[in-house]
N, C-alpha and C positions, 0 to 999 in steps of 0.2 A: 899327184904322184904318190905312190905308197911310200910311206916313211917308216912304218914299224908293223911288225905282225907278232902277236903274242898268242901263245896256244897253251892251254892247261888242260891236262887229263883227256887227250884225244888219242884214241887207238893205243899206241906205244909211247906217246909223247907224255911225260909227266908235266915238265915245264920247259918252255922254249920261247925265247925273245930274240928277234932278228931286227936289227935296225938297217935301213937301206939308205944309201947315199944317192945323190943325183947322178944320172947316167945309167948305163947298162949294168943290171945285176944278173948273175948267173948262179944257178944251183946245179951242181954236177954230182954224179955219184954213179956206182954200179947198180945193176938190177938188185932190188931188194933193200936199197940203203934208205929208203923212206921218202923218196921225192914225191910219190904219190899221196902219201899221208898228208905232206905239207899242202898240196894242191887241194885235197879233199877239205881240209881245215880251212884254207883260205876260201874256197868256195862256199863253205857253211856261213862264213861271215858275210858273204855277199848275197845271201838269201837263198842258197841252194836248199834242196829237200833234206830234213834232218832224219837222223836214223839212230836209234838206241845203241846200235853196234858201234857207233863212233866214240862212245864214253869208254875211257880206260877201265879195264877190269878192276873192281874193287872201289871205284870212285862213284859218288852219287850223281855227279854232273860234270860235263866238259865245257870249255869256254874258249872261244876265239875272239881276239880283238884286232882289228885292222885300222890303222890310222893313216889318213890322207891329207895332203897339202894340196888344196885346190885353189885355182886363181879366182879372181872376182868375177870373171865372166864365163866361168865353166858352166855348162848346162846343168849340173847337179844342183847349183844354187837356186834354180827356178823350181826344181823338185822339192827341195827343202822349204821354200816358201809357200808351195802348194800344199804342203803337208803340215804347215804351221810349225816348223822346226826352226828354232832360232839359229841363225848362221854364226859360226864361231871361226876363229883363225884356223883351227884344225878339225877336221871331220873324223869322228870316231864311230866305227860300226862294230857292234858287239853281239855276238850271238851265243846264247846259253842253250847246250843240249843236255836235257835231264835224261837219267837211266831209264825212266818209263816211257821214253819216246817223245815227250812233249819238249817244245822249244820256246825260248823267249827272245826277242829281238830288241835291240837298243840303238838309237842314234843320238850321239852326244848325251847319253845317259838318259834319254827320254824314251819310254817304252813305245814301240810301234808295232804295226803288223808286218808279217813276213813278206807280204806282197810290197810294202813300202820299202823295205830293206832290199828286196830284190830288184826294184826299179832304180834305187840309188846304185846299187852294185853293177847294174847293167850299164849305166852311165859313167861309172868310174873304171871299170876293168872289162877287158875282153879276153877270155881264155880260151886257147885253141887246143884241142887234142888231136890225136892222129886221125880220128873218124869224125870230128866235129865240122859243122859247116861254119864258114866264116861270115862275119857281119856283112860282107859285101853282098851276100845273097839274101840278106834279111830286109824285107820290103820297108820295114819301119825306119831303116836308116837311109834310104834312098833319097828322100826329100832333103834332108839334112845335108847330105854329101853333094846334091845338085845346087843347093842354095849356096854352100860354101865354094864350090867350083865356080859358080856364076858371080861371086862377090855380092850376093843378095841377103846377106845376114841381117843387115840393118832394116831392109825392107820386110824381110820375114818376121823380125821382132815387131816391126810396127803393125803388120797385120795381125799377129798374135795379140798384141795390145787391144786393137780395134776389136777382134773377135770376142776377146773377154769382156770388153765394155758392152758389146751388143748382148752377149749372154747375161750379164747383170741387169741391162735394160729389159730383157725379156722376162727375166725372174721379177723385177719390179712390177712390170705390167701385169704379170699373172697374180702376183700378191694383191695388187689393187683391185684387179677383176674379182677375185675371191671376196675381197672386202665389200665391193659394191653389191655382189650377190647376197652376201650375209645381211647387209643393210636393208635390201629389198625383201628378204624374208622376214625380218624383224618388223619391217613396215607393215607388210600384209598381216601379221600377227596382231599388231597394234590396232589396225583398222578393224579387224575381226572383233577384238576385245572391245573397242568402242561401240561397235554396232550391237554387241550383246548387252553392254551397260545401258545403252539408250533404250534398247527394247525393255530392259528391266525397270527403268526409271525410279531408281532408288530415291527416297526422301530422306531429309535431315532427321536424324535420331532413330531411323528405322532399324538400324542394327541392334541398338539397345532394347527397343521395343521387342523385336524378334527373340533376343536373348532372354528377356523376362518372360516371354510367352513360353519359350522352350523350357525354362526352369519350372513354370507352373505346370505345364504338361508332364513334365518328368515326375514332379511331386504327385500329381493326380494318378498317374500310372503306378507310382509306388503305393498310394493309398488303396487303389483297386487291388493291387496284388495282395496286400495285407488282408483285405476283407475276404478276398477269395480263399486265401489260406485259412482264415478263421472259419469261414462257412464249411470248408471241407473238413476241418478238424471236428467241428460239432456234428456234421453229418456222419462222420465215421463213428463218433462216440454213440450217436442215436442208433445206428445199425447195430452196434455191439449190444446195446440195451434194449433192442427190439422195441423201441418207442419212439415217438415224434420228437424232433429236437426240442419243441416247446415243453415236453414233459419229462425230458431227460434229467439224470442226476437226481431222481426221487422227488422232484417239485411238482405241485399241483396247485396252480394258480397262486404261486408264491408261498404255499405252506407245505412243510416237509411232511410226508406220510410215513408212518411207521410200517415196517414190513410185517405182514401177517405171518 
């Protein structure tokens, strides 16, 4: 049952709080009194499509809060559990409409998606307009109405529980199958690695020996590079002096010659 409706900065309403008692509540007024604004605000709290035009002029955002008192066996309790929302004595739906068109939805002060809010609102309230279709022609409600008429609610709940258990078992089987396939791929890789290691036939201390050999080869390569650089430097100087590298720099058999 709807117990309270609070509206802040929606269209022409700056602040409004309505408390509802048990029984029938009627809002009356002549055309233009604002009844449609109340319904639009209430629908916004139930997950209806938001619109920046709903925000009162000059305000940064509007907000609508609807409080409900729901019994323990109400279908909305199952929706709360399915969406991991902690049940409380009072169910509070809140919708914030920003002036830039964005909206935020909350259930018991927990942020939720608009679709979650819409599902809860559909389970709590049925709004009929002059040109709206009634829930009786909604195929989604036919099974629930038929079960209620036949007194099959308990059996339907049992079937729902069994179906949920089957879905969980199928998910567990799929997870185990995935794990088995992963283990099989890992076993294939390990077998391939063992075959390669067996073909390689490594010996004890071979890694250290190879590391030492690599170091020696690197040092030899560096020495060869240094000799190559020295030879190129001497050859270049000899070309500039137009003499052989052996007689370069004015040397003749180890004796410096004076220039003539």
